[in-house]
C-alpha positions in Angstrom: 33.1 27.0 13.5 30.0 26.6 11.2 27.0 25.5 13.3 25.6 22.2 12.1 21.7 23.4 13.1 22.2 26.0 10.5 22.7 25.2 6.6 24.6 26.9 4.2 22.4 28.2 1.3 23.3 25.4 -0.7 22.2 22.4 1.3 18.7 22.8 1.0 19.2 23.1 -2.2 21.4 19.7 -2.4 18.8 17.6 -0.3 16.0 18.8 -3.0 18.1 18.0 -6.0 18.8 14.5 -4.0 14.9 13.8 -3.7 14.4 14.9 -7.4 16.9 12.3 -8.3 14.9 9.6 -6.0 12.1 11.0 -7.9 13.5 10.6 -11.0 14.6 7.0 -10.2 10.9 6.0 -9.4 9.7 7.1 -12.7 12.5 5.0 -14.8 11.6 2.0 -12.6 8.2 2.0 -13.5 8.2 3.1 -17.0 11.3 0.4 -17.7 11.2 -2.0 -14.8 10.2 -5.3 -14.5 7.3 -5.1 -12.4 4.0 -5.2 -13.8 0.7 -4.1 -11.7 -0.1 -6.1 -8.9 -3.5 -7.6 -8.1 -4.3 -5.0 -5.8 -3.4 -2.6 -8.3 -4.8 -3.7 -11.1 -8.3 -4.2 -8.9 -7.8 -0.3 -7.8 -7.4 0.2 -11.4 -10.7 -1.0 -12.2 -12.7 0.7 -9.8 -11.0 3.8 -11.2 -13.3 2.9 -14.1 -16.5 3.0 -12.1 -15.9 5.9 -9.3 -18.3 5.4 -6.3 -17.9 6.5 -2.5 -16.9 3.5 -1.7 -15.8 0.0 -2.8 -16.3 -3.7 -1.1 -13.3 -3.7 0.5 -11.5 -0.3 0.5 -12.6 3.3 1.0 -12.6 5.4 -2.2 -9.8 7.9 -2.4 -7.3 5.1 -4.2 -9.7 5.0 -6.9 -10.3 8.8 -7.6 -6.5 9.1 -7.6 -5.8 6.6 -10.5 -8.7 8.0 -12.4 -6.6 11.3 -12.2 -3.5 9.4 -13.1 -4.8 7.4 -16.0 -6.4 10.7 -17.4 -2.7 12.2 -17.3 -0.9 9.0 -18.7 -3.8 6.8 -20.1 -4.5 3.4 -19.0 -1.3 2.1 -18.6 1.2 1.3 -15.6 2.7 4.7 -15.5 -1.1 6.1 -15.4 -1.8 3.8 -12.8 1.1 4.5 -10.4 1.6 8.2 -11.8 1.1 9.9 -8.3 3.1 7.0 -6.2 6.4 9.0 -6.9 5.1 12.1 -6.1 3.4 10.7 -2.8 6.8 9.2 -1.8 8.6 12.6 -3.1 6.2 14.8 -0.8 6.6 12.8 2.5 10.4 13.2 2.2 10.4 16.8 1.4 7.7 17.7 4.2 9.9 15.1 6.5 13.0 17.4 6.2 10.9 20.7 6.8 9.3 19.0 9.9 12.5 17.8 11.4 14.6 20.8 10.9 11.3 22.5 12.7 11.4 20.2 15.7 15.4 19.7 16.1 16.4 22.8 15.0 19.3 21.2 12.7 20.0 20.7 9.0 21.5 17.3 9.6 18.3 15.8 11.4 16.0 17.4 8.5 18.5 15.6 5.8 18.4 12.2 8.0 14.7 12.4 8.4 14.0 12.8 4.6 16.7 9.7 3.8 14.9 7.8 6.1 11.3 8.4 4.3 13.2 8.3 1.1 15.2 5.2 0.9 14.1 2.6 3.7 12.6 -0.4 1.7 8.9 0.1 2.9 8.9 3.7 2.0 10.6 3.5 -1.2 8.9 0.4 -2.5 5.7 2.4 -1.5 6.6 4.8 -4.1 6.7 2.2 -7.0 3.2 1.1 -6.8 0.1 2.5 -6.2 -1.6 1.2 -3.1 -3.8 2.7 -0.6 -0.7 2.7 1.8 0.8 5.8 0.4 -2.3 8.6 0.4 -3.0 7.3 3.9 0.6 7.5 5.2 0.7 10.9 3.9 -2.4 12.0 5.7 -1.2 10.1 9.0 1.8 12.7 8.3 0.0 15.6 8.0 -2.1 14.9 11.0 0.4 14.5 13.0 2.2 17.6 12.0 -1.1 19.7 12.5 -1.0 17.9 16.3 2.2 19.1 17.1 1.0 22.7 16.0 -1.9 22.1 17.9 -0.2 21.5 21.2 3.6 22.7 20.8 2.8 25.8 19.3 -0.9 26.3 20.4 -2.8 26.9 17.8 -6.2 26.1 17.8 -6.3 26.2 13.8 -4.3 23.1 13.5 -6.8 21.0 15.4 -8.9 21.1 12.3 -6.2 20.8 10.1 -5.5 17.4 11.8 -9.4 16.5 11.9 -9.3 17.4 8.1 -6.3 15.1 7.3 -7.8 12.2 9.7 -11.2 12.5 7.7 -9.4 12.0 4.0 -6.9 9.4 5.6 -9.9 7.5 6.4 -11.2 7.7 3.2 -7.9 6.6 1.7 -7.5 3.4 4.2 -9.2 2.3 7.5 -6.2 1.5 9.3 -6.1 5.5 9.4 -8.6 4.9 12.4 -5.7 3.5 14.9 -4.2 7.2 14.9 -6.9 9.4 16.5 -7.5 6.3 18.9 -3.5 6.7 19.8 -3.5 10.1 20.1 -6.6 10.1 22.5 -4.9 7.0 24.8 -1.7 9.5 24.6 -3.4 12.7 25.6 -5.4 11.1 28.5 -2.2 9.5 29.9 -0.3 12.7 29.4 -0.4 15.0 32.6 1.4 17.8 30.4 -1.3 17.8 27.3 -4.7 16.2 29.2 -5.8 19.5 30.0 -6.2 20.2 25.8 -9.2 17.8 26.2 -11.1 20.6 28.1 -10.9 22.4 25.1 -13.7 21.8 22.2 -11.1 22.4 19.6 -10.2 18.5 19.4 -14.0 17.4 19.3 -14.9 19.7 16.8 -11.9 18.6 14.6 -13.1 14.9 15.4 -16.7 16.1 14.4 -14.6 17.5 11.3 -13.0 14.1 10.3 -16.4 12.3 10.8 -18.1 15.0 8.4 -15.1 14.4 5.9 -15.5 10.5 6.0 -19.1 10.6 5.9 -20.0 10.0 2.4 -18.3 6.5 2.7 -20.6 5.8 5.4 -23.4 6.9 3.6 -22.2 4.4 0.7 -21.7 1.5 3.0 -25.3 2.3 4.7 -26.8 1.4 1.1 -24.4 -1.8 0.7 -25.0 -3.6 3.9 -21.9 -2.1 5.4 -19.7 -4.4 3.2 -16.4 -2.4 3.6 -16.6 -2.4 7.4 -17.3 -6.0 7.6 -14.4 -6.7 5.7 -12.3 -4.6 7.3 -13.4 -6.5 10.7 -12.4 -9.2 9.1 -9.1 -8.6 8.6 -9.1 -7.2 12.2 -10.3 -10.3 13.9 -9.5 -13.3 11.5 -6.4 -15.3 11.2 -4.4 -17.9 13.4 -1.4 -16.2 15.7 0.9 -17.4 18.2 4.7 -17.0 18.7 5.8 -18.2 14.8 3.2 -15.0 13.6 4.4 -12.7 16.2 8.2 -13.2 15.4 7.4 -13.2 11.8 5.5 -9.9 12.0 9.0 -8.5 13.8 11.5 -9.8 11.0 8.7 -8.4 8.7 9.0 -5.0 10.4 13.2 -5.2 10.6 13.1 -6.3 6.7 10.7 -3.6 5.6 12.6 -0.9 7.4 16.0 -2.3 7.1 17.8 -4.3 9.9 20.2 -1.9 10.9 17.8 1.1 11.0 15.0 -0.7 12.7 17.7 -1.7 15.9 18.9 2.2 15.7 15.4 3.7 15.8 14.9 1.5 19.0 18.3 1.8 20.4 17.7 5.5 20.4 14.7 4.9 22.2 16.0 3.0 24.6 19.1 5.1 25.4 16.9 8.6 25.3 13.7 7.5 25.8 13.1 8.7 29.7 14.0 11.9 28.6 11.5 12.7 26.1 10.3 15.9 26.3 6.4 16.9 25.7 7.1 17.9 22.5 8.7 15.1 21.3 6.2 12.7 22.9 3.7 13.9 20.2 5.6 12.4 17.9 6.7 8.8 19.5 3.9 7.7 21.7 1.0 7.7 19.1 3.6 5.6 16.7 4.3 3.2 19.7 0.5 2.7 20.7 -0.1 2.0 16.9 2.8 -0.5 16.8 1.3 -2.0 20.1 -1.9 -2.5 18.4 -0.3 -4.4 15.7 1.9 -6.2 17.8 -0.9 -7.5 19.5 -3.1 -8.3 16.5 0.0 -10.3 15.1 -0.3 -12.5 18.2 -4.1 -12.8 17.6 -3.5 -13.2 13.8 -1.8 -12.6 10.6 -0.6 -9.1 9.9 0.8 -8.1 6.3 4.1 -6.5 6.6 2.5 -3.2 5.4 0.1 -2.6 7.7 1.8 -0.7 10.4 3.8 1.4 7.8 2.2 4.6 9.1 3.4 3.9 13.0 6.9 5.1 11.5 5.8 8.2 10.5 6.6 9.8 14.0 9.3 7.5 15.3 11.3 8.3 12.1 10.7 12.4 12.6 11.9 11.8 16.0 14.8 9.3 15.6 16.4 11.8 12.9 17.3 14.1 15.9 19.7 11.4 17.2 20.6 9.5 14.4 22.0 12.8 13.1 24.6 13.2 15.9 28.1 12.0 15.3 27.7 9.2 18.0 25.3 7.7 15.4 26.1 9.2 12.3 28.3 5.9 11.0 26.0 3.5 11.8 22.9 5.6 10.3 25.0 5.8 7.2 25.4 2.1 7.1 21.6 1.5 8.0 20.8 3.8 4.9 23.2 1.9 2.6 21.8 -1.6 3.6 18.4 -0.3 2.8 20.0 1.1 -0.7 21.4 -2.7 -1.3 18.1 -4.4 -0.1 16.1 -2.2 -2.4 18.5 -3.1 -5.4 18.2 -6.7 -4.7 14.6 -6.6 -4.7 14.5 -4.7 -7.9 17.2 -6.3 -9.7 16.2 -10.4 -9.1 15.2 -10.8 -12.7 19.0 -9.3 -13.9 20.9 -11.7 -11.6 18.6 -14.6 -12.7 19.7 -14.0 -16.5 23.2 -13.7 -15.1 22.8 -17.3 -13.5 23.2 -16.0 -10.1 21.8 -18.7 -8.0 18.7 -17.3 -5.9 16.6 -19.5 -3.6 12.9 -20.2 -5.0 11.2 -18.5 -2.1 12.8 -15.0 -3.3 10.7 -14.8 -5.9 7.5 -15.4 -3.8 6.8 -11.8 -3.6 7.1 -11.2 -7.1 4.6 -13.5 -8.4 1.3 -11.3 -8.5 3.6 -8.6 -10.0 4.7 -10.5 -12.8 3.9 -13.0 -15.8 0.5 -11.2 -16.8 1.1 -10.0 -19.9 2.2 -13.2 -21.0 -1.5 -15.1 -19.5 -3.1 -12.0 -21.2 -1.4 -13.0 -24.8 -2.4 -16.5 -24.4 -6.4 -15.5 -23.5 -5.8 -13.3 -26.6 -4.3 -16.1 -28.6 -7.3 -18.2 -27.5 -10.0 -15.9 -28.7 -9.1 -15.5 -32.2 -11.9 -16.5 -34.6 -14.0 -16.7 -31.4 -16.3 -14.1 -32.5 -17.8 -12.0 -29.5 -16.7 -13.7 -26.2 -16.3 -12.8 -22.8 -13.8 -14.1 -20.1 -14.4 -15.1 -16.8 -11.8 -16.5 -13.9 -12.0 -17.9 -10.7 -9.9 -15.4 -8.7 -11.1 -11.7 -8.8 -7.6 -10.2 -8.9 -7.0 -12.3 -11.9 -9.8 -10.9 -13.5 -9.1 -7.4 -12.5 -5.1 -7.9 -13.9 -6.8 -9.6 -17.0 -8.9 -6.7 -17.6 -5.6 -4.4 -17.6 -3.5 -6.7 -19.8 -5.8 -8.0 -22.3 -6.2 -6.3 -25.8 -8.7 -3.7 -25.4 -8.8 -4.1 -21.8 -12.2 -5.6 -22.1 -14.4 -6.2 -18.9 -13.4 -9.8 -17.1 -15.8 -11.5 -15.1 -15.4 -13.2 -11.7 -17.3 -16.3 -11.0 -15.8 -18.6 -8.2 -15.4 -21.9 -8.8 -14.5 -25.7 -6.9 -12.9 -25.9 -3.6 -11.6 -22.1 -4.1 -13.3 -19.9 -1.1 -15.5 -17.1 -2.6 -14.0 -14.3 -0.8 -16.2 -11.0 -1.0 -15.1 -8.5 -3.3 -16.5 -5.8 -5.6 -17.5 -8.1 -8.4 -20.5 -8.8 -6.1 -21.7 -5.3 -6.4 -21.3 -5.1 -10.3 -23.5 -6.8 -13.0 -22.7 -10.4 -14.1 -22.9 -12.1 -17.6 -26.1 -13.1 -18.0 -26.8 -10.5 -20.7 -24.1 -12.2 -22.9 -26.4 -15.4 -24.3 -25.5 -16.5 -27.2 -22.0 -15.3 -27.1 -18.9 -17.6 -26.1 -16.5 -17.5 -23.5 -13.1 -18.1 -22.3 -12.9 -19.5 -18.6 -9.5 -18.9 -16.9 -8.7 -21.0 -13.9 -5.7 -20.8 -11.6 -3.9 -24.2 -11.6 -4.2 -27.3 -13.3 -8.0 -28.0 -13.6 -8.6 -31.3 -15.5 -12.1 -31.0 -15.8 -14.2 -28.1 -16.9 -16.4 -27.6 -13.8 -20.2 -28.7 -14.3 -21.4 -25.6 -13.1 -20.0 -23.8 -15.9 -20.0 -26.6 -18.6 -24.1 -27.0 -18.4 -24.5 -23.2 -19.4 -23.1 -23.8 -22.8 -23.8 -25.7 -26.4 -20.3 -27.0 -26.0 -16.8 -26.9 -24.3 -13.4 -27.5 -25.3 -10.9 -29.7 -23.4 -8.7 -27.5 -20.7 -5.8 -26.1 -22.2 -2.8 -25.9 -19.8 -0.6 -22.8 -19.7 2.4 -21.7 -17.8 3.4 -18.0 -17.7 6.9 -17.9 -18.0 9.4 -14.9 -18.4 13.3 -15.2 -17.7 13.5 -18.5 -16.8 10.9 -18.4 -14.2 7.6 -19.9 -13.7 5.3 -17.3 -12.7 2.0 -18.7 -12.7 0.2 -22.1 -14.0 -3.1 -21.4 -15.6 -5.7 -23.5 -17.1 -7.9 -21.9 -20.1 -11.4 -23.4 -21.4 -13.0 -22.2 -24.6 -16.7 -22.8 -24.2 -19.4 -21.8 -27.2 -22.7 -20.4 -27.1 -23.7 -19.1 -23.7 -27.3 -20.3 -22.8 -28.0 -18.2 -19.9 -27.8 -18.1 -16.2 
């Protein structure tokens, strides 16, 4: 009888082909699918045209990745998202190798690869180019290196972990949760506490700080704006039971409800018997989740923030979920994941087929639909104007129109009216003061019946506002107001 822990020669080839097929599906959806750039993606794309060591709200690696992608595939949606499927493929492939390494089982490697490939939050992460995907990759590598440093007693691995943490911090500041969780775990673990007596963990921490230091230098020259914005996310918002339960529901949906329940059921059943080697994977993830749980109690937590917390949990859970007693439920959970992903991506097709969908179903898609239609309306308004520039009242609208307007001209941001002026990168870039004598198109979110006085007084003349609805597939995505003004008089 064959030992399931020993794969045949063709089993690794089989999982490789499955992951390559998923990679091809990612690229097909990006090229042929209905989802345009989100406001965040467009914002990161504008950063990629002005490379630096930092940006107002995020660390710099996302801009560098997009800059490389657009060098390969042009300033297109494929160019912006070029590396997202590759990161997703790498995560699944590494999960297969690492899970086989720790569990000694081909089935566990297969389950781990599919968890990273097919759960909604990881699959959809391979569709859009956000700061999460490089950060999660660095989190994975740091955890893998930590396992080698502790379980295999390889001193070099501490420095690999330090390098991964530093690069993760250059991807997204949420990476800072991992070293804090590791430190708490090591201090609480009788088995691993002695590792802190070695100089290697502390030198690795210095290496992480050195890798991260260019962003610190940039922040010091820009009034610590990224630090301030991140701290505002950590401390801001209002919490309570409603937000806390919404957070849990969001996590169950992001992981897939059956798999989410299975992972914590396995922890309840096996948690008392965790070996120290498995504790390296489980406890930092649990501590990270606890951090976000308490944050959800005091303020809003976006559904994607805790995504990296599942890295170690998935790797550990792949072992028990691959066993026969759990196998049917695991297969059902993966099938539900595929169904949920299919529903998310096929909402437009269902609408065209007259399948009734609740209006709330479309809310998550609003920021990824309708932008080419808005850009076309702005381009039509600009015909015959001569030299003109475009200004919007929301920074993500500016970035998205920057991408979709013909010729991709720079689009300015200026807050108007009652919309709160949230800090963003446009505060660090030059405004339109040098556009004196030119015409302008003001793009406002919603129905704005009057031209803002703070805008009208700087032009020789302004036309009446024109209202426009960005509509496709029978869905009204955005309602906008366009105002054309002539002969800019200066600031």
